[in-house]
Structures are given as C-alpha cells and as structure tokens.
SETI-741777 format. One record per residue (C-alpha): x, y, z; residue in one letter. Coordinates in steps of 0.1 Angstrom, whole numbers, padded with zeros to 4 digits, always signed. Each point is the difference from the previous one (the first is absolute). Layout:
XYZA/...
This chain:
-0066-0053-0341M/-0029+0009-0023Q/-0036-0004+0013T/-0008-0027-0025K/+0029-0021+0014S/-0012+0006+0036L/-0035-0010-0010L/+0012-0033-0014S/+0013-0008+0034L/-0033+0001+0016L/-0010-0034-0012A/+0032-0014+0015L/-0010+0016+0033A/-0033-0018-0002S/-0018+0032+0010V/-0029+0011-0023P/-0006+0037-0006L/-0032+0013+0013A/-0006+0018-0033S/+0008-0030-0023A/-0037-0005-0008S/-0001+0034-0016N/+0033-0002-0018G/+0030+0023-0001K/-0004+0034+0019G/-0034-0010+0016S/-0010+0018+0031G/-0027-0024+0012K/-0013-0035-0004S/-0037-0007+0000C/+0000-0008+0038S/+0026+0025+0011H/-0011+0029+0023K/+0034+0018+0005G/+0025+0000+0028L/-0017+0027+0019D/-0032-0020+0002W/+0018-0030+0013Y/+0019+0021+0025A/-0032+0015+0014K/-0016-0034+0002K/+0030-0012+0020A/-0005+0029+0024G/+0025+0025-0013L/-0009+0037-0006K/+0016+0000-0034Y/+0024-0015-0027F/+0017+0028-0019G/+0027+0010-0024A/+0022+0031+0001A/+0001+0019-0033T/+0017+0030-0015D/-0012+0029-0021S/+0003-0005-0038P/+0029+0025-0001G/+0020-0022+0024Q/-0008-0032-0019R/+0012+0015-0033E/+0035-0008+0009R/-0008-0036-0007A/-0009+0009-0037G/-0031-0022+0000L/-0028+0025-0007E/-0018-0025-0022S/-0005-0021+0032A/-0019+0028+0019Y/-0035-0009-0011P/+0003-0036+0012K/+0019+0010+0031Y/-0026+0025+0010D/-0028-0024-0007E/+0016-0024+0025I/+0010+0027+0025M/-0033+0018+0002W/-0028-0020-0015K/+0007-0037+0003S/-0009-0005+0037G/+0033-0013+0008E/+0010+0030+0022F/-0020+0019+0026G/+0028+0023+0011Q/+0029+0018-0012T/+0031+0020+0010T/+0018+0027-0021P/+0034-0016-0007T/+0019+0032-0002N/-0022+0030-0002G/-0004+0008+0036Q/+0037-0003+0009K/+0019+0032+0011W/+0019+0002-0033L/-0033+0006-0018F/-0021+0018+0026T/+0026+0026+0012E/+0027+0002-0026P/+0012+0034+0012T/-0004+0012+0036Q/-0036+0015+0004G/-0011-0008-0034T/-0025-0029-0002F/-0011-0020-0030N/-0026-0027+0003F/-0005-0007-0037T/+0014-0035+0000E/-0016-0011+0032G/-0033+0015-0012D/-0002-0021-0031I/-0001-0033+0020V/-0021+0015+0028A/-0026+0012-0026S/-0001-0034-0018L/-0004-0018+0033A/-0030+0023+0009H/-0014-0004-0035Q/+0001-0038+0002H/-0009-0003+0036H/+0033-0013+0013K/+0014+0003+0034L/+0030+0023+0001L/+0031-0007+0021R/+0023+0030-0001C/+0038-0002-0002H/+0023+0014+0016A/+0006+0031+0020L/+0034-0002+0015V/+0026-0022-0016W/+0037+0002-0007H/-0003-0011-0035S/-0016+0018-0030Q/+0004+0030+0021L/+0002+0035-0016A/+0037+0009-0003P/-0005+0032+0019W/-0008-0018+0032V/+0032-0020+0000E/+0022+0028-0012A/-0010+0024+0029G/+0022+0006+0031N/-0031+0001+0022W/-0003+0008+0036T/-0023-0022+0021K/-0027+0027+0001D/+0003+0005-0038E/-0004-0036-0008L/-0029-0004+0024R/-0017+0028-0019A/+0007-0016-0033I/-0015-0033+0011I/-0031+0016+0015V/-0005+0022-0031S/+0003-0029-0025H/-0023-0024+0019I/-0025+0028+0006T/-0002+0012-0036N/-0001-0036-0015V/-0025-0015+0024M/-0023+0031-0001T/-0001-0003-0038H/-0011-0037+0002Y/-0021+0003+0031K/-0030-0024-0001G/+0014-0018-0030Q/+0024-0025+0017C/-0009-0030+0019Y/+0035-0001+0014A/+0033+0019-0002W/+0035-0015+0002D/+0011+0028+0022V/+0037-0013+0004V/+0016-0023-0023N/+0032-0022+0004E/+0015+0016+0030A/+0019-0030+0013F/+0031-0020-0010N/+0000-0038+0001E/+0017-0001+0034D/-0028+0021+0015G/+0020+0033+0001T/-0015+0031-0015Y/+0010+0005-0037R/+0023+0029-0007E/-0020+0028-0017S/-0002+0038+0002V/-0029-0005+0024F/+0017-0024+0024S/+0033+0019-0001T/-0014+0034+0009V/-0029-0011+0023L/+0007-0035+0009G/-0023-0030-0008G/-0023+0002+0029D/-0006+0037-0004E/-0007+0002-0037F/-0024-0029+0000I/-0019+0012+0030Q/-0002+0034-0017L/-0013-0015-0032A/-0028-0020+0017F/-0010+0028+0024E/-0004+0024-0030T/-0018-0025-0022A/-0025-0009+0028S/-0012+0036+0002K/-0007+0004-0037L/-0024-0029-0011D/-0015-0017+0030P/-0017-0026-0022K/+0033-0012-0017A/+0017-0030+0013K/+0037+0008+0008L/+0026-0025-0009Y/+0037-0008+0004Y/+0012-0018-0032N/+0031-0020-0006D/+0014-0031-0017Y/+0015-0032+0015N/-0027+0000+0028L/-0015-0033-0015E/+0016-0023+0026S/+0011+0005+0035P/+0034+0017+0002S/+0021+0027+0017V/-0016+0025-0023K/-0034-0011+0007T/+0005+0003+0037E/+0013+0035-0005A/-0032+0010-0018V/-0020-0016+0028R/+0019+0021+0025K/-0008+0031-0021L/-0037-0008+0001V/+0001-0004+0038R/+0020+0033+0004Q/-0026+0019-0020L/-0029-0017+0019Q/+0016+0008+0033S/+0001+0037-0010K/-0035-0001-0012K/+0010+0007-0035I/-0023-0014-0026K/+0012-0030-0020I/-0026-0023-0016D/+0020-0024-0020G/+0033-0015-0013V/+0005-0006-0037G/+0019-0031-0010F/+0014+0009-0034Q/+0006-0037-0008A/+0026+0005-0029H/+0009-0037+0001L/+0021-0023-0021T/-0013-0033-0014A/+0031-0020+0007E/+0003+0011+0037S/-0033+0008+0015R/-0016+0000+0034P/-0022-0030+0010T/-0036+0002+0008L/+0007-0003+0037D/+0026+0027-0001E/-0025+0024-0017H/-0026-0009+0026V/+0023+0006+0029A/+0011+0034-0013A/-0035+0011-0005I/-0012-0012+0034E/+0029+0018+0016G/-0015+0034-0010F/-0037-0010+0002A/+0005-0008+0037E/+0012+0037+0004L/-0034+0011-0013G/+0010+0014-0033V/-0012-0013-0034E/+0024-0015-0026V/-0002+0002-0037A/+0022-0014-0027L/+0007+0033-0018T/+0024-0007-0029E/+0000-0037-0007L/+0019-0014-0028D/+0022-0031-0004V/+0030+0003-0023R/+0017-0028-0020L/+0035-0006-0010E/-0003+0004-0038M/-0005-0019-0023P/-0031-0014+0016G/-0004-0037+0002N/-0025-0025+0012A/+0017-0003+0033T/+0001+0036+0011N/-0034+0006-0015L/-0013-0026+0023A/+0021+0015+0029Q/-0016+0033-0008Q/-0034-0014+0002K/+0008-0015+0035E/+0013+0034+0011A/-0032+0020-0011Y/-0021-0028+0016K/+0018+0001+0033N/-0001+0038+0003A/-0037+0003-0009V/-0010-0030+0019G/+0016+0013+0032A/-0018+0033-0004C/-0033-0019-0004V/+0007-0021+0032Q/+0008+0028+0024V/-0029+0024+0009D/+0024+0030+0004G/+0010-0001-0038C/-0025+0020-0019I/+0011+0000-0037G/+0025-0007-0027V/+0014+0025-0026T/+0023-0013-0028I/+0026+0025-0012W/-0016+0005-0035D/-0014-0032-0016F/+0017+0000-0035Y/+0036-0011-0004D/+0011+0026-0024P/-0009+0028+0025F/+0019-0017+0030S/+0028+0018+0017W/+0020-0032+0005V/+0021-0003-0032P/+0013+0036+0004A/+0011-0006+0036V/+0009-0036+0000F/+0018-0009-0033P/-0006-0036-0011G/-0032-0002+0019E/-0036+0007-0011G/-0035-0015-0007A/-0010+0009+0035A/-0037+0007-0005L/-0031-0020-0010L/-0005+0009-0037W/+0027-0007-0027F/+0008+0024-0028D/-0028-0013-0022D/-0026+0003+0029F/-0003-0037+0006S/+0003-0010+0037R/+0029-0014+0020H/-0005-0033+0017P/+0003+0021+0032A/-0034+0014-0008Y/-0015-0034+0008E/+0021-0001+0031G/-0016+0032+0011V/-0036-0013-0008V/+0008-0033+0019E/+0010+0020+0031A/-0031+0021-0001L/-0023-0029-0005T/+0013-0021+0028N/+0015-0027-0022K/+0032+0002+0023T/-0002-0013+0035Q/-0006+0027+0025G/+0026+0008+0027H/-0002-0028+0026H/-0026-0016-0020G/-0025+0029+0004K/-0019+0018-0029G/+0008+0038-0004P/-0016+0023+0026R/-0020-0028+0015G/-0025+0001-0029V/-0017-0030-0015K/+0018-0015-0030R/-0016+0008-0033W/+0004-0011-0036V/+0004+0025-0027A/
C-alpha cells in the first residue's frame, strides 16, 4: 500500500499524528521534546534508534531522503542513543581471517560521538552475517577458540571506551531452549563458546556493559527460562554479564500483553542484570489498515510501558526509525511498516503509543507508577 493510503487510515483509527500541527514530514510540534527526553523523564537511560552507514542505506535507493533522515536521527532530540545496524558484525569487521575492517562501524560510531549519542555496540559472536571463512573452516576446538578470542580482542580493542554496552553473544538459543546449531556450538558446545566470549570481552573494556541478546524473550517461555539459566551459569562461574537484550521484533496482530512484558523483564531483573529493548519494531501484515495500525500502537505501548514500569529495564532502541530502511519486508514478505516514521516522514499512530507509555498515560503495573516516581504531566 502506498504511504498516502496508509495515512488516510489514521483518521479511521482515531489516532492523531504527533506531527500533524507541522504538516507532512514534520519532526516536531511546538510542545514536543523528543522521545529521548520523555524516556529520561520517565527514568530510562535513553530512547534510541539503530542506524546504518549511508553506504548500507543506498540499497533502498532513497538518497534524496537522507537530509531529512539525518535531521531526525541526529539533531531532532528524538534519540539519545544509537546502534550500528550492520557495521560491527563479523561479516564487515573481519571479512577474511586476521584482516580487520572497521570502516562501516566507524561511520556510525563517529556520528554518535559527534552528536553526543550513547553507543550500544552490536554484535561480537553471532551465527548469522558471519564471515563465510568462519563457517567454511574445519576447525579444531583450539583453532576455533583462538578465532573467537582474536575476533573479540581486535574488535573490542578498536572500540574501547566508545561503547556503553556490547552484545557479546547474539541469538544462541532455539525456541525450545536448546542451543542453536552453529559452527560455534557444533565445535565447542553452547556453554563453552558463550563462556569464552564473555570471559574474553570482560578483560578488554571493563567499563562496557556485556549483554546476551536474543528475540522472543518478551514474554515468559521455555526460551526465556533457558536464557535465565545461562545468566545464572555465568554468574556462578564469576563470569561478567551485565544485561540481557530483548530484541523485541514483534507483530502487531499477535503481540505480548503488558503483563507478559513486565513478567519477562522482572524475571531477569531479579537475577541482578539489566534489561534493554534492543531492536524494537512491530511489523504489520500489508497492506496496513486502521485495525492493525491500532494494534501496532498497542504493541509499542505495551513494550515501552513495561520497560518504564520495571526498574531493571534501562532503555529502548528501535531498529531504525524510518520504514524504507527496515529489514522487515526483505525477510518477511507481505509484512512491513514496522517502525515509527512512514515513507514521507510523518509518524505512525504508534509514536503516540510510545509517548503515552513514557508519560504515564497508561496505568502502571498493579496500579503503580513507573519506578515508584511521582506521576507527572508533559
């Protein structure tokens, strides 16, 4: 569906755009302070958006949109944090064994520094977007251990002092709680490669928070329990783990409830680790309509609202903010419009759902306000 058609549905959904007072493509209204401001007022550390280097974005063929995109990303006050969407992954940082290339990741890291944005770094060990040479090798255990240590050492040393947090290991579990099959788990076993990754990372940048990151952790499940077990294992061995990232790639039509989100976050907070929503987006079955745009708003509101309500949840990152740069349509044919800004830079109704969650317009868990703070009015 064209953006114009989607926008015509907003009135049917009875949800005004926050940017309506400034017209099409507006980044602010006269009273609007930006999502990061609202998040910090609500007790979070940041509200952010992942972004890619211009070279990565060129695949979308929307170079004319870059000035407006960059204005919102870096200068509007909407975001206080960012994550390089692709540039720090193994495929880009060590494309051939022992040869490191930080060009892509450095572009986003440099912009984050220039514009005073907190930088979450992503991801050191992951089975996907892995350099082909890693998967192609017939490695012994000692060889693969050395490869993991070398990769983490070189990448973390290059970015030392720049990263608030690192996603040290990404997506190591299946939905049934077993370890995902990968070159790492096949050669070393899940316990060993994860422990090695965290042990190595802990020696290289003591100030960086070290995270395990995965999807489908947003409500209690067998997978969630497996990750809780992992956290306890690392803690029992005195191996540093500071946080668990909930990727929060959600669907509008089938979304966790507020209480499910809260229960999942609390399950990790009680173990003494922080939680962050690290890759939040909510995809729609296309074409979008008034019903699923309203469902999307509710999904965003639940996820962000739960983070606000549990002390252990420290921040929210959406996985880019502009629909044309979303990963969703390429991976989930027939689905899309997963972010908070449409193609013409007007905002989804879900934007207002996020603002409502951050400003206490939704009832807190068990009737409490977020983090025990006094309710306030924006």
